[in-house]
VOLO-903450 format. One record per residue (C-alpha): x, y, z; residue number from 1; residue in three letters. Coordinates in steps of 0.5 Angstrom, whole numbers, plus 500, padded with zeros to 3 digits. Example, Ala and Ser with C-alpha at 12.3 -4.5 7.8 and 13.67 -1.06 7.14 Angstrom:
2
<zaza <525,491,516>,1,ala>
<zaza <527,498,514>,2,ser>
This chain:
445
<zaza <158,697,391>,1,unk>
<zaza <158,698,383>,2,unk>
<zaza <159,704,379>,3,unk>
<zaza <156,704,372>,4,unk>
<zaza <159,711,370>,5,unk>
<zaza <166,713,368>,6,unk>
<zaza <164,720,369>,7,unk>
<zaza <159,721,374>,8,unk>
<zaza <154,727,373>,9,unk>
<zaza <155,734,376>,10,unk>
<zaza <150,736,380>,11,unk>
<zaza <146,740,375>,12,unk>
<zaza <146,734,370>,13,unk>
<zaza <144,729,375>,14,unk>
<zaza <138,734,377>,15,unk>
<zaza <136,735,370>,16,unk>
<zaza <136,727,369>,17,unk>
<zaza <132,726,375>,18,unk>
<zaza <127,732,372>,19,unk>
<zaza <126,728,366>,20,unk>
<zaza <125,721,368>,21,unk>
<zaza <121,723,374>,22,unk>
<zaza <113,722,374>,23,unk>
<zaza <109,727,378>,24,unk>
<zaza <105,725,384>,25,unk>
<zaza <099,728,387>,26,unk>
<zaza <098,729,394>,27,unk>
<zaza <099,723,398>,28,unk>
<zaza <092,724,401>,29,unk>
<zaza <089,724,394>,30,unk>
<zaza <085,718,393>,31,unk>
<zaza <089,717,386>,32,unk>
<zaza <096,718,389>,33,unk>
<zaza <098,710,389>,34,unk>
<zaza <095,709,381>,35,unk>
<zaza <102,710,379>,36,unk>
<zaza <105,704,383>,37,unk>
<zaza <101,699,380>,38,unk>
<zaza <107,698,376>,39,unk>
<zaza <110,694,382>,40,unk>
<zaza <104,689,383>,41,unk>
<zaza <107,683,380>,42,unk>
<zaza <112,683,385>,43,unk>
<zaza <112,678,391>,44,unk>
<zaza <115,683,396>,45,unk>
<zaza <115,690,396>,46,unk>
<zaza <119,694,401>,47,unk>
<zaza <117,701,402>,48,unk>
<zaza <122,705,406>,49,unk>
<zaza <122,712,410>,50,unk>
<zaza <127,717,411>,51,unk>
<zaza <124,719,418>,52,unk>
<zaza <120,715,423>,53,unk>
<zaza <116,721,424>,54,unk>
<zaza <113,724,417>,55,unk>
<zaza <106,724,415>,56,unk>
<zaza <107,724,408>,57,unk>
<zaza <111,717,409>,58,unk>
<zaza <106,714,413>,59,unk>
<zaza <100,716,409>,60,unk>
<zaza <104,714,402>,61,unk>
<zaza <105,708,404>,62,unk>
<zaza <098,707,407>,63,unk>
<zaza <096,709,400>,64,unk>
<zaza <101,704,396>,65,unk>
<zaza <099,698,401>,66,unk>
<zaza <092,699,400>,67,unk>
<zaza <093,699,392>,68,unk>
<zaza <097,693,392>,69,unk>
<zaza <092,689,397>,70,unk>
<zaza <086,691,393>,71,unk>
<zaza <088,691,386>,72,unk>
<zaza <094,686,386>,73,unk>
<zaza <092,681,392>,74,unk>
<zaza <097,682,397>,75,unk>
<zaza <095,679,404>,76,unk>
<zaza <101,681,409>,77,unk>
<zaza <103,688,412>,78,unk>
<zaza <109,687,416>,79,unk>
<zaza <112,693,419>,80,unk>
<zaza <118,695,423>,81,unk>
<zaza <114,694,430>,82,unk>
<zaza <114,689,436>,83,unk>
<zaza <110,683,434>,84,unk>
<zaza <106,683,441>,85,unk>
<zaza <104,691,440>,86,unk>
<zaza <102,690,432>,87,unk>
<zaza <098,684,434>,88,unk>
<zaza <093,688,437>,89,unk>
<zaza <092,692,431>,90,unk>
<zaza <092,685,427>,91,unk>
<zaza <087,683,432>,92,unk>
<zaza <083,689,430>,93,unk>
<zaza <084,689,423>,94,unk>
<zaza <082,681,422>,95,unk>
<zaza <076,682,427>,96,unk>
<zaza <078,678,432>,97,unk>
<zaza <078,684,437>,98,unk>
<zaza <075,691,438>,99,unk>
<zaza <079,697,437>,100,unk>
<zaza <085,698,442>,101,unk>
<zaza <084,703,447>,102,unk>
<zaza <088,709,446>,103,unk>
<zaza <095,708,450>,104,unk>
<zaza <094,701,451>,105,unk>
<zaza <100,698,446>,106,unk>
<zaza <106,702,444>,107,unk>
<zaza <107,704,451>,108,unk>
<zaza <115,705,451>,109,unk>
<zaza <119,710,447>,110,unk>
<zaza <118,712,441>,111,unk>
<zaza <111,711,442>,112,unk>
<zaza <109,716,436>,113,unk>
<zaza <112,711,431>,114,unk>
<zaza <106,707,431>,115,unk>
<zaza <101,710,435>,116,unk>
<zaza <099,716,431>,117,unk>
<zaza <093,718,427>,118,unk>
<zaza <096,716,420>,119,unk>
<zaza <097,708,422>,120,unk>
<zaza <090,708,426>,121,unk>
<zaza <087,711,419>,122,unk>
<zaza <090,705,415>,123,unk>
<zaza <088,700,421>,124,unk>
<zaza <081,702,420>,125,unk>
<zaza <081,702,413>,126,unk>
<zaza <084,695,413>,127,unk>
<zaza <079,692,418>,128,unk>
<zaza <073,695,413>,129,unk>
<zaza <077,691,407>,130,unk>
<zaza <077,685,411>,131,unk>
<zaza <070,685,413>,132,unk>
<zaza <068,683,406>,133,unk>
<zaza <073,677,406>,134,unk>
<zaza <072,670,409>,135,unk>
<zaza <076,669,415>,136,unk>
<zaza <082,665,412>,137,unk>
<zaza <083,670,406>,138,unk>
<zaza <083,677,411>,139,unk>
<zaza <090,681,410>,140,unk>
<zaza <094,681,416>,141,unk>
<zaza <098,686,420>,142,unk>
<zaza <105,684,423>,143,unk>
<zaza <111,686,427>,144,unk>
<zaza <118,684,425>,145,unk>
<zaza <122,687,431>,146,unk>
<zaza <126,684,436>,147,unk>
<zaza <125,689,442>,148,unk>
<zaza <119,685,446>,149,unk>
<zaza <123,681,451>,150,unk>
<zaza <118,682,457>,151,unk>
<zaza <111,682,453>,152,unk>
<zaza <114,676,449>,153,unk>
<zaza <115,672,455>,154,unk>
<zaza <109,673,458>,155,unk>
<zaza <105,671,451>,156,unk>
<zaza <109,664,451>,157,unk>
<zaza <107,663,458>,158,unk>
<zaza <100,665,457>,159,unk>
<zaza <099,660,451>,160,unk>
<zaza <102,654,455>,161,unk>
<zaza <097,656,461>,162,unk>
<zaza <091,655,456>,163,unk>
<zaza <094,650,451>,164,unk>
<zaza <099,646,455>,165,unk>
<zaza <098,647,462>,166,unk>
<zaza <103,641,464>,167,unk>
<zaza <109,646,460>,168,unk>
<zaza <108,652,464>,169,unk>
<zaza <112,651,470>,170,unk>
<zaza <118,649,466>,171,unk>
<zaza <117,655,461>,172,unk>
<zaza <117,659,467>,173,unk>
<zaza <123,656,470>,174,unk>
<zaza <127,657,463>,175,unk>
<zaza <125,664,462>,176,unk>
<zaza <126,666,470>,177,unk>
<zaza <133,667,468>,178,unk>
<zaza <131,673,464>,179,unk>
<zaza <125,676,467>,180,unk>
<zaza <129,680,472>,181,unk>
<zaza <132,684,466>,182,unk>
<zaza <125,684,462>,183,unk>
<zaza <124,691,464>,184,unk>
<zaza <131,694,462>,185,unk>
<zaza <134,688,458>,186,unk>
<zaza <140,692,456>,187,unk>
<zaza <143,691,463>,188,unk>
<zaza <142,684,462>,189,unk>
<zaza <147,684,456>,190,unk>
<zaza <152,688,460>,191,unk>
<zaza <152,683,466>,192,unk>
<zaza <153,677,462>,193,unk>
<zaza <159,681,458>,194,unk>
<zaza <162,685,463>,195,unk>
<zaza <160,681,470>,196,unk>
<zaza <159,674,472>,197,unk>
<zaza <152,673,470>,198,unk>
<zaza <151,666,466>,199,unk>
<zaza <148,667,459>,200,unk>
<zaza <141,665,459>,201,unk>
<zaza <141,662,451>,202,unk>
<zaza <141,655,453>,203,unk>
<zaza <134,656,457>,204,unk>
<zaza <131,660,451>,205,unk>
<zaza <133,655,446>,206,unk>
<zaza <130,649,450>,207,unk>
<zaza <124,653,450>,208,unk>
<zaza <123,654,443>,209,unk>
<zaza <125,647,441>,210,unk>
<zaza <120,644,446>,211,unk>
<zaza <114,648,443>,212,unk>
<zaza <117,646,436>,213,unk>
<zaza <117,639,438>,214,unk>
<zaza <110,639,440>,215,unk>
<zaza <107,643,434>,216,unk>
<zaza <103,638,431>,217,unk>
<zaza <100,636,437>,218,unk>
<zaza <098,643,439>,219,unk>
<zaza <095,645,433>,220,unk>
<zaza <091,638,432>,221,unk>
<zaza <089,639,439>,222,unk>
<zaza <086,646,438>,223,unk>
<zaza <083,646,431>,224,unk>
<zaza <085,651,425>,225,unk>
<zaza <083,657,428>,226,unk>
<zaza <088,655,434>,227,unk>
<zaza <093,654,429>,228,unk>
<zaza <094,662,429>,229,unk>
<zaza <095,662,437>,230,unk>
<zaza <100,657,436>,231,unk>
<zaza <104,661,430>,232,unk>
<zaza <103,667,435>,233,unk>
<zaza <106,663,441>,234,unk>
<zaza <112,660,437>,235,unk>
<zaza <114,667,434>,236,unk>
<zaza <114,670,441>,237,unk>
<zaza <119,664,443>,238,unk>
<zaza <123,666,437>,239,unk>
<zaza <123,673,439>,240,unk>
<zaza <125,671,446>,241,unk>
<zaza <131,667,443>,242,unk>
<zaza <133,673,438>,243,unk>
<zaza <132,678,444>,244,unk>
<zaza <137,675,449>,245,unk>
<zaza <142,674,443>,246,unk>
<zaza <141,682,441>,247,unk>
<zaza <142,685,448>,248,unk>
<zaza <148,681,449>,249,unk>
<zaza <151,683,442>,250,unk>
<zaza <150,690,444>,251,unk>
<zaza <156,690,448>,252,unk>
<zaza <160,686,442>,253,unk>
<zaza <159,692,437>,254,unk>
<zaza <154,695,433>,255,unk>
<zaza <155,691,427>,256,unk>
<zaza <153,685,431>,257,unk>
<zaza <147,687,434>,258,unk>
<zaza <145,691,427>,259,unk>
<zaza <146,684,423>,260,unk>
<zaza <142,680,429>,261,unk>
<zaza <136,685,429>,262,unk>
<zaza <135,685,421>,263,unk>
<zaza <136,678,420>,264,unk>
<zaza <131,676,425>,265,unk>
<zaza <126,681,422>,266,unk>
<zaza <128,678,415>,267,unk>
<zaza <127,671,418>,268,unk>
<zaza <120,673,421>,269,unk>
<zaza <118,675,414>,270,unk>
<zaza <120,669,411>,271,unk>
<zaza <116,665,417>,272,unk>
<zaza <110,669,415>,273,unk>
<zaza <111,668,407>,274,unk>
<zaza <111,660,409>,275,unk>
<zaza <105,661,414>,276,unk>
<zaza <100,664,409>,277,unk>
<zaza <097,661,403>,278,unk>
<zaza <099,665,396>,279,unk>
<zaza <103,670,401>,280,unk>
<zaza <105,677,398>,281,unk>
<zaza <108,682,403>,282,unk>
<zaza <109,689,403>,283,unk>
<zaza <114,691,408>,284,unk>
<zaza <114,698,412>,285,unk>
<zaza <121,700,415>,286,unk>
<zaza <126,705,415>,287,unk>
<zaza <130,706,409>,288,unk>
<zaza <136,704,412>,289,unk>
<zaza <133,697,413>,290,unk>
<zaza <129,697,406>,291,unk>
<zaza <135,699,402>,292,unk>
<zaza <140,694,400>,293,unk>
<zaza <145,695,405>,294,unk>
<zaza <151,693,400>,295,unk>
<zaza <150,699,396>,296,unk>
<zaza <151,704,403>,297,unk>
<zaza <157,705,408>,298,unk>
<zaza <153,701,412>,299,unk>
<zaza <154,695,408>,300,unk>
<zaza <161,697,407>,301,unk>
<zaza <163,696,414>,302,unk>
<zaza <160,689,415>,303,unk>
<zaza <152,691,416>,304,unk>
<zaza <147,688,412>,305,unk>
<zaza <139,689,412>,306,unk>
<zaza <132,686,410>,307,unk>
<zaza <133,689,403>,308,unk>
<zaza <139,686,402>,309,unk>
<zaza <137,679,404>,310,unk>
<zaza <130,680,401>,311,unk>
<zaza <134,682,394>,312,unk>
<zaza <138,675,395>,313,unk>
<zaza <132,671,397>,314,unk>
<zaza <127,674,392>,315,unk>
<zaza <131,677,386>,316,unk>
<zaza <127,681,382>,317,unk>
<zaza <121,679,385>,318,unk>
<zaza <123,684,391>,319,unk>
<zaza <122,691,390>,320,unk>
<zaza <126,696,394>,321,unk>
<zaza <123,703,394>,322,unk>
<zaza <126,709,398>,323,unk>
<zaza <123,715,400>,324,unk>
<zaza <126,722,401>,325,unk>
<zaza <125,729,403>,326,unk>
<zaza <128,736,403>,327,unk>
<zaza <125,740,409>,328,unk>
<zaza <119,741,413>,329,unk>
<zaza <117,738,420>,330,unk>
<zaza <118,731,424>,331,unk>
<zaza <116,728,430>,332,unk>
<zaza <122,726,434>,333,unk>
<zaza <126,727,440>,334,unk>
<zaza <133,730,442>,335,unk>
<zaza <135,724,445>,336,unk>
<zaza <134,717,447>,337,unk>
<zaza <127,716,452>,338,unk>
<zaza <126,724,451>,339,unk>
<zaza <119,727,450>,340,unk>
<zaza <117,728,443>,341,unk>
<zaza <117,734,439>,342,unk>
<zaza <115,737,433>,343,unk>
<zaza <122,739,430>,344,unk>
<zaza <124,743,424>,345,unk>
<zaza <128,739,419>,346,unk>
<zaza <134,743,416>,347,unk>
<zaza <134,743,408>,348,unk>
<zaza <138,738,405>,349,unk>
<zaza <146,739,404>,350,unk>
<zaza <147,740,396>,351,unk>
<zaza <152,734,396>,352,unk>
<zaza <147,729,398>,353,unk>
<zaza <141,725,394>,354,unk>
<zaza <136,729,397>,355,unk>
<zaza <140,736,395>,356,unk>
<zaza <139,733,387>,357,unk>
<zaza <132,732,388>,358,unk>
<zaza <131,738,391>,359,unk>
<zaza <134,742,385>,360,unk>
<zaza <129,738,380>,361,unk>
<zaza <124,743,383>,362,unk>
<zaza <119,738,383>,363,unk>
<zaza <114,737,389>,364,unk>
<zaza <112,730,389>,365,unk>
<zaza <115,725,384>,366,unk>
<zaza <116,717,383>,367,unk>
<zaza <123,715,380>,368,unk>
<zaza <123,708,377>,369,unk>
<zaza <130,706,374>,370,unk>
<zaza <128,698,374>,371,unk>
<zaza <131,695,368>,372,unk>
<zaza <135,701,366>,373,unk>
<zaza <142,698,367>,374,unk>
<zaza <147,702,363>,375,unk>
<zaza <142,707,362>,376,unk>
<zaza <143,714,363>,377,unk>
<zaza <139,715,369>,378,unk>
<zaza <142,709,372>,379,unk>
<zaza <149,711,371>,380,unk>
<zaza <148,718,374>,381,unk>
<zaza <145,714,380>,382,unk>
<zaza <151,710,381>,383,unk>
<zaza <155,715,384>,384,unk>
<zaza <157,716,391>,385,unk>
<zaza <153,721,395>,386,unk>
<zaza <151,723,402>,387,unk>
<zaza <144,721,404>,388,unk>
<zaza <140,723,410>,389,unk>
<zaza <137,718,415>,390,unk>
<zaza <133,721,421>,391,unk>
<zaza <130,716,426>,392,unk>
<zaza <126,717,432>,393,unk>
<zaza <132,722,435>,394,unk>
<zaza <134,728,431>,395,unk>
<zaza <140,732,432>,396,unk>
<zaza <140,738,427>,397,unk>
<zaza <146,741,431>,398,unk>
<zaza <150,735,429>,399,unk>
<zaza <146,733,422>,400,unk>
<zaza <152,732,418>,401,unk>
<zaza <155,727,423>,402,unk>
<zaza <149,724,426>,403,unk>
<zaza <144,723,420>,404,unk>
<zaza <148,723,413>,405,unk>
<zaza <152,717,410>,406,unk>
<zaza <154,715,403>,407,unk>
<zaza <150,711,398>,408,unk>
<zaza <150,709,391>,409,unk>
<zaza <142,710,390>,410,unk>
<zaza <142,706,383>,411,unk>
<zaza <144,699,387>,412,unk>
<zaza <140,701,394>,413,unk>
<zaza <133,702,391>,414,unk>
<zaza <129,700,385>,415,unk>
<zaza <125,707,385>,416,unk>
<zaza <125,713,390>,417,unk>
<zaza <119,717,392>,418,unk>
<zaza <120,724,393>,419,unk>
<zaza <117,730,397>,420,unk>
<zaza <120,736,397>,421,unk>
<zaza <116,739,404>,422,unk>
<zaza <113,734,409>,423,unk>
<zaza <110,735,416>,424,unk>
<zaza <110,731,422>,425,unk>
<zaza <105,725,424>,426,unk>
<zaza <100,726,429>,427,unk>
<zaza <101,722,435>,428,unk>
<zaza <095,719,439>,429,unk>
<zaza <094,723,445>,430,unk>
<zaza <099,725,450>,431,unk>
<zaza <106,722,449>,432,unk>
<zaza <108,719,456>,433,unk>
<zaza <113,714,454>,434,unk>
<zaza <115,709,460>,435,unk>
<zaza <121,704,461>,436,unk>
<zaza <127,703,458>,437,unk>
<zaza <128,706,451>,438,unk>
<zaza <129,699,448>,439,unk>
<zaza <131,702,441>,440,unk>
<zaza <137,704,444>,441,unk>
<zaza <143,704,441>,442,unk>
<zaza <139,705,434>,443,unk>
<zaza <134,710,432>,444,unk>
<zaza <132,707,426>,445,unk>
């Protein structure tokens, strides 16, 4: 944590500074919304946050900014806080390797609305159209970073081996057989290892990944350049199985361990994508709690790190961290883990929060960028500790202070901040029929 100001700005002074430095933005549904974001076009990695997992303006703004970075600045990877196999269905569609997924096929687990919504579908349709004019090797990909797809990833690895290396299938099934009884409710696996007499499956899943890596050149050479993509997908799924096995065990050792394991996996997946794609430049979509530099928040002060902090360390000024916030409106969320989605009212932000300071500017939609202003008046004012709100897939307004606020130093957490005074919920595709375990437990972010 760093503090640049000896005398932090008062609420009125802070809002006045924000008002003076903010750039007004049109509606995110406008064609020119993202023009102001050309300033970030020289980065290698642009991380776009969100203060909730269910807000139309956040999804639409990220889509517009991403379109601009792809069209005008050559970005070629969109990596999101979603499961690799589910997002792979979208990737196949946008890169013309498959038809449009039917409604309800991917994203069947809670929270179904997080990626299965009209806003994501509209972006996917645009990206498919953009890719249509490009050679296959130059098409922009869309990838998932998350760790929760244990069962689907096991199935994907075995399916790949069945078609590319049949002699390895039986051994893969034997190794993964340790985990398959738990694949629908993997949190029970972690409990059985930590508190029961079940031996960990770690050695088996590590051995399976090692076997794939040892055969890498042979498998890619045997099947040609296009199947290099198939191998890359299989290898990533094997990495997910390894990370998921560790993650579900770590959940019972403490929140810090499991959070850090998940974010390290997401960052390592990003690094794998950057190495896999020629002239790689990536846009990341994830919650503010993953995108902002954790070392500038209460999360980091208790030992947690995240993608934003790791990206800042790896890429320096070539990583741009952009937060998003809102004061009030509606949000798509559930009242508890695994519960049905509802459109819920978001309470106006607390006065002693960063959102409260932006509300008091009186501005409806703004971009505030403080890169390169170290020691300046605005950066100093943003270097105090205030509360910040985070709403994930669960929203509990009745306990909002305890459930959704944490302390943060905005100047060090982000490089810039996008503000929407009032927002509305995303539009899910079809009825919400989640089934299976709520695999984002115990985190909603």
